[in-house]
C-alpha positions in Angstrom: -16.1 -11.0 3.9 -17.7 -7.6 4.5 -15.5 -5.0 6.3 -16.7 -3.9 9.7 -17.2 -0.2 9.4 -20.2 0.3 11.7 -19.5 3.3 13.9 -16.6 4.5 11.8 -16.7 7.5 9.5 -15.0 7.7 6.1 -12.4 10.5 5.9 -13.5 13.6 4.1 -10.6 14.7 1.9 -11.7 18.3 2.0 -11.3 18.5 5.8 -8.2 16.4 6.2 -4.9 18.2 6.9 -2.4 17.7 4.1 1.1 16.8 5.2 3.2 15.8 2.2 6.3 13.6 2.9 9.3 14.5 0.7 9.0 13.0 -2.8 6.3 10.5 -1.7 3.4 9.6 -3.9 3.0 6.2 -2.2 -0.3 5.2 -0.7 -3.6 3.4 -1.2 -6.7 4.3 -3.2 -10.1 4.5 -1.5 -11.6 1.1 -1.0 -8.3 -0.7 -0.6 -8.7 -3.2 2.1 -6.2 -3.2 5.0 -6.0 -5.9 7.6 -6.5 -4.5 11.0 -7.2 -5.9 14.5 -10.9 -5.3 13.8 -10.7 -7.3 10.5 -10.7 -6.2 6.9 -11.1 -2.4 6.8 -11.3 0.0 3.8 -8.3 2.4 4.1 -10.6 5.4 4.3 -12.2 4.2 7.5 -8.8 3.9 9.4 -7.7 6.5 11.8 -4.7 7.1 14.1 -4.5 4.7 16.9 -5.9 1.7 15.0 -3.9 -1.5 15.2 -2.8 -2.8 11.8 -1.6 -6.3 11.2 2.0 -6.3 10.0 4.2 -9.1 8.6 7.2 -8.2 10.7 5.8 -7.2 14.1 2.2 -8.5 14.5 -0.1 -5.7 15.5 1.3 -2.2 15.0 -0.3 1.1 15.9 -1.2 3.5 13.1 0.5 6.7 14.0 -1.0 9.0 11.4 -3.0 8.8 8.2 -2.6 11.4 5.5 -5.2 11.8 2.7 -4.3 13.8 -0.5 -5.5 14.1 -4.1 -2.6 13.7 -6.6 -2.0 13.1 -10.3 0.2 10.0 -10.2 1.2 7.3 -12.6 -1.0 4.3 -11.7 -0.1 0.6 -11.9 -2.8 -2.1 -12.1 -2.1 -5.5 -10.6 -4.4 -8.2 -12.1 -5.8 -10.7 -9.6 -3.3 -13.5 -9.0 -0.4 -11.6 -10.7 1.9 -12.2 -7.8 0.7 -15.6 -6.8 -2.4 -17.7 -6.5 -4.4 -15.1 -4.6 -2.0 -12.2 -4.5 -4.0 -10.0 -5.0 -7.4 -11.6 -4.8 -8.9 -8.9 -7.1 -7.4 -6.3 -9.4 -5.6 -3.6 -7.4 -4.4 -0.2 -8.5 -1.4 1.4 -6.7 0.6 4.5 -7.4 3.9 3.7 -9.1 6.0 4.6 -6.0 4.1 2.3 -3.6 6.5 -0.4 -2.4 5.4 -4.0 -2.7 7.2 -7.0 -1.0 8.2 -9.6 -3.6 9.3 -12.9 -2.0 9.3 -15.6 -4.5 11.1 -16.5 -7.8 10.5 -13.0 -9.0 12.8 -11.6 -6.3 15.5 -14.0 -7.3 15.1 -13.5 -11.1 14.7 -9.8 -11.0 17.0 -8.7 -8.1 19.1 -11.7 -7.1 17.7 -11.8 -3.5 15.1 -14.0 -1.7 12.9 -11.0 -0.9 12.8 -7.4 -2.1 10.7 -4.3 -1.3 10.1 -2.9 -4.8 8.3 0.1 -6.2 5.2 -1.0 -8.1 6.5 0.4 -11.4 9.5 -2.0 -11.2 7.1 -4.9 -11.6 5.3 -3.8 -14.8 5.3 -6.6 -17.3 2.5 -5.1 -19.6 0.4 -8.3 -19.3 -0.5 -8.9 -15.6 0.9 -5.7 -14.1 0.2 -2.7 -16.3 1.1 1.0 -16.4 -2.2 2.9 -16.5 -0.5 6.2 -17.1 -1.2 9.4 -15.2 -4.4 9.2 -13.1 -6.0 11.4 -10.5 -6.0 9.5 -7.3 -7.1 10.1 -3.7 -4.2 8.5 -1.8 -4.3 7.4 1.9 -0.8 7.2 3.3 -0.4 5.2 6.5 2.4 6.4 8.8 4.1 4.3 11.5 6.9 5.2 13.8 9.1 2.5 12.3 9.0 0.8 8.8 6.5 -2.1 8.6 5.2 -4.5 6.0 1.4 -4.5 6.1 -1.3 -6.3 4.2 -3.3 -4.1 1.9 -5.3 -5.0 -1.2 -4.2 -8.6 -0.9 -0.5 -7.8 -1.1 2.3 -7.3 1.3 3.2 -3.6 1.0 5.2 -0.9 2.8 3.6 1.5 5.2 5.3 4.9 5.3 7.5 5.9 8.2 8.6 9.5 8.7 12.1 9.0 7.5 11.1 6.9 4.5 13.0 8.0 1.4 11.1 5.4 -0.8 14.3 4.1 -2.4 14.3 2.2 -5.6 14.9 -1.5 -4.6 15.7 -2.8 -1.2 16.8 -6.3 -0.3 15.0 -7.6 2.7 
């Protein structure tokens, strides 16, 4: 399915204000598809006020989007590495982006039914691989409250203003 981007402009990183949350290198690379009220949308076409589909609250309003260029440790998720179609195609995330794990992996690795886990905690060097330090343009989606959103075919954490991006959280 082709994203509906007619009438929307891609964000220009050179003209986007840079607001860095403390110790946060979470976010999504250009081209990562986010589920919104308007359908599948590349992250760079989102803007404040857009309604994003969340797992926990239905539609939620995107409060702010931050775009920054950083050198981060990248993690590649092979297509199907977290389930039959999760993600549908290979996906690269920064190591500190939190991913919701809610199957046998959560039980085996963390002893809980569901866990919000940093991407680097899932590295198995076969299906989920450490790509080392990579320059990435990161789009960070901010919400007034923590939410689990759908991005790149995975359930992931959006950023909220008080987010400390802790190691592992039972959900």
